[in-house]
C-alpha positions in Angstrom: 101.4 101.3 101.8 102.8 104.4 100.1 101.8 105.9 96.7 104.3 108.2 95.1 102.6 111.5 94.0 105.4 112.5 91.7 103.8 110.9 88.7 100.2 109.9 88.1 99.1 106.3 88.8 96.7 104.3 86.6 94.0 102.4 88.4 92.4 99.7 86.1 88.7 99.5 86.8 87.6 95.8 86.7 84.0 97.0 86.2 85.0 96.8 82.5 86.6 93.4 82.7 85.2 90.0 81.7 83.6 88.8 84.9 83.5 85.2 83.7 87.3 85.1 84.0 87.8 87.9 86.5 90.8 86.4 88.3 92.7 86.1 85.0 91.7 89.6 84.0 93.2 90.9 87.2 96.4 89.0 86.6 96.5 90.3 83.0 96.1 94.0 83.8 98.7 93.6 86.6 101.2 92.2 84.1 100.1 94.9 81.5 101.3 97.6 83.9 98.4 98.9 85.9 99.6 100.5 89.1 96.4 99.8 91.1 93.4 97.5 90.8 90.2 99.5 91.2 87.1 97.6 92.4 83.7 99.2 92.1 81.1 97.8 94.6 77.5 98.7 93.8 74.4 97.8 95.7 71.6 98.5 93.2 70.2 101.1 95.7 72.7 103.9 96.1 73.5 103.5 92.4 71.4 101.8 89.7 73.6 98.7 89.3 74.8 95.7 91.2 78.3 94.4 91.0 80.3 92.3 93.5 80.7 91.7 97.2 83.6 90.8 99.6 83.7 87.1 98.6 84.6 88.0 95.0 87.2 90.5 96.2 88.7 87.8 98.4 88.7 85.3 95.5 90.7 87.6 93.2 93.1 88.8 95.9 95.7 86.1 95.1 95.9 87.1 91.4 97.7 90.4 92.1 99.9 92.0 94.7 99.0 95.4 93.5 97.0 97.8 95.6 93.3 96.9 95.8 91.4 100.1 95.7 87.8 99.3 96.8 85.2 101.9 96.0 82.0 101.3 98.0 79.0 102.8 96.1 76.6 101.4 98.7 74.3 102.7 101.4 75.5 102.5 105.0 79.1 101.5 104.0 80.2 101.3 107.6 78.3 98.0 107.8 80.6 96.4 105.2 84.1 97.9 106.0 85.2 94.9 108.0 84.2 92.4 105.3 86.1 94.2 102.6 89.1 94.7 104.8 89.3 91.0 105.5 88.9 90.3 101.8 92.1 92.2 101.1 91.3 95.9 100.4 94.2 98.3 100.7 92.1 101.4 100.2 88.4 101.6 101.1 86.5 104.6 99.8 83.0 105.5 101.0 80.6 108.0 99.5 79.9 111.1 101.5 76.3 111.0 100.3 75.8 107.4 101.5 77.0 107.6 105.1 75.3 109.6 108.0 78.5 109.6 110.0 81.3 109.7 107.4 84.0 111.0 109.8 83.4 108.0 112.2 83.6 105.6 109.3 86.8 107.1 107.9 88.4 107.0 111.3 87.4 103.3 111.6 89.0 102.5 108.3 92.2 104.3 109.1 92.4 102.4 112.5 92.4 99.2 110.5 95.8 100.3 109.1 94.6 100.9 105.5 93.9 104.0 103.6 90.5 105.7 104.0 88.9 107.5 101.0 85.8 109.7 100.5 84.1 110.2 97.2 81.5 112.7 96.0 79.1 112.6 93.1 79.0 115.2 90.3 76.1 117.1 91.9 77.8 117.3 95.4 79.7 120.5 96.1 83.4 120.4 96.9 82.6 122.5 99.9 81.1 119.4 101.6 84.6 118.1 101.9 86.1 121.0 103.8 85.6 119.4 107.3 86.3 115.9 106.1 89.8 116.3 104.9 91.3 115.9 108.3 90.0 112.3 108.4 90.8 110.9 105.0 93.8 109.8 103.0 92.2 110.0 99.6 89.4 112.0 97.8 87.7 110.4 94.8 86.0 112.8 92.5 83.4 111.2 90.3 83.6 112.7 86.8 80.4 110.9 85.8 77.2 109.9 87.6 78.2 106.5 89.2 76.6 103.2 88.3 77.9 102.3 84.8 81.1 102.3 82.8 81.7 103.9 79.4 80.4 107.3 80.2 81.9 110.6 79.1 83.5 113.0 81.6 81.2 115.8 82.8 83.4 118.9 82.1 82.3 120.8 85.2 84.0 118.1 87.4 87.4 119.0 86.2 87.0 122.5 87.7 85.8 120.8 90.9 89.0 118.7 90.9 91.1 121.9 90.6 89.1 123.5 93.4 89.6 120.5 95.7 93.3 120.5 95.0 93.5 124.2 96.1 91.4 123.4 99.2 93.9 120.6 100.1 96.8 123.0 99.7 95.1 125.7 101.8 94.6 123.2 104.6 98.2 122.0 104.2 97.0 118.4 103.6 99.5 117.6 100.9 99.6 113.9 101.6 95.9 113.5 100.6 95.7 111.7 97.2 93.3 113.0 94.6 91.6 110.3 92.5 89.3 110.7 89.5 86.9 108.2 87.9 84.7 108.5 84.8 85.6 108.8 81.1 89.4 108.9 81.6 91.1 108.4 78.2 94.1 109.5 76.2 92.4 112.8 75.3 91.8 114.1 78.8 94.4 112.2 80.9 96.9 115.1 80.8 94.3 117.8 81.6 93.1 115.8 84.6 96.7 115.4 85.9 97.3 119.1 85.5 94.1 119.8 87.4 95.4 117.8 90.3 94.7 114.1 89.8 97.2 111.7 91.4 95.3 108.5 90.5 93.2 108.1 87.4 90.7 105.3 87.2 90.4 103.8 83.6 88.0 101.1 82.6 86.8 101.2 79.0 89.9 102.8 77.7 91.9 99.8 79.0 89.6 96.8 78.5 87.5 97.5 75.5 89.9 96.3 72.8 90.7 92.9 74.5 93.7 91.4 76.4 96.2 91.9 73.5 95.7 95.7 73.9 95.9 96.0 77.7 99.6 96.8 77.8 99.4 99.2 74.8 96.3 101.0 76.2 98.0 101.6 79.5 101.2 102.8 77.8 99.1 105.1 75.6 97.5 106.7 78.7 100.9 107.3 80.3 102.3 108.7 77.1 99.5 111.1 76.8 100.6 112.8 80.0 101.5 116.4 79.3 101.0 116.0 75.5 99.4 119.3 74.7 98.0 118.1 71.3 95.7 115.5 72.9 93.8 117.7 75.4 90.0 118.0 75.5 88.8 121.5 76.2 86.8 121.4 79.5 
């Protein structure tokens, strides 16, 4: 599985979808042009919310052939890697703060033949990643405190994104993908890409207006790329 870094990819977060028709929602955002399906898994302990487990991921896998990007916001994620791999995950991302042995878990994920990602919360310094980069394919920077959709980007995290991009360049790890999640919209999309984002997770900005707007909302995000008149000042 390869992801072209030449232009930003939009990962539609199904956290904002209608869970009563989740399979149909996945099919609809696939047809609307989302590059990636982003799946937030929350345990009610590491983050203050509970979402879905591997059985749900497995049940929606047949609704799209797009990349399933599974973000584990759970304690002891290593215990659940096999289950989400078997459910159809193409990327599994763990939180650095939630795993006592993140390097071992990342290596295990990579050995399964899928991409291994590591994520950090807004309060976690980018320096914590310095010795992890050799073991991951993707870094996910949370632009908000995880747990709920519809939040506004914390401005300081855009600087963190830029710093991590420089760190990756310094270590000559150019194949590592940089992903951002939290408050992505047409007003900050371009600024986030310029700061280094390869994959931008969007939930509310895609789903909030209903199915008829999915295609237009995704196009609007893409069209905002490099549009200087639509940038938020971070």
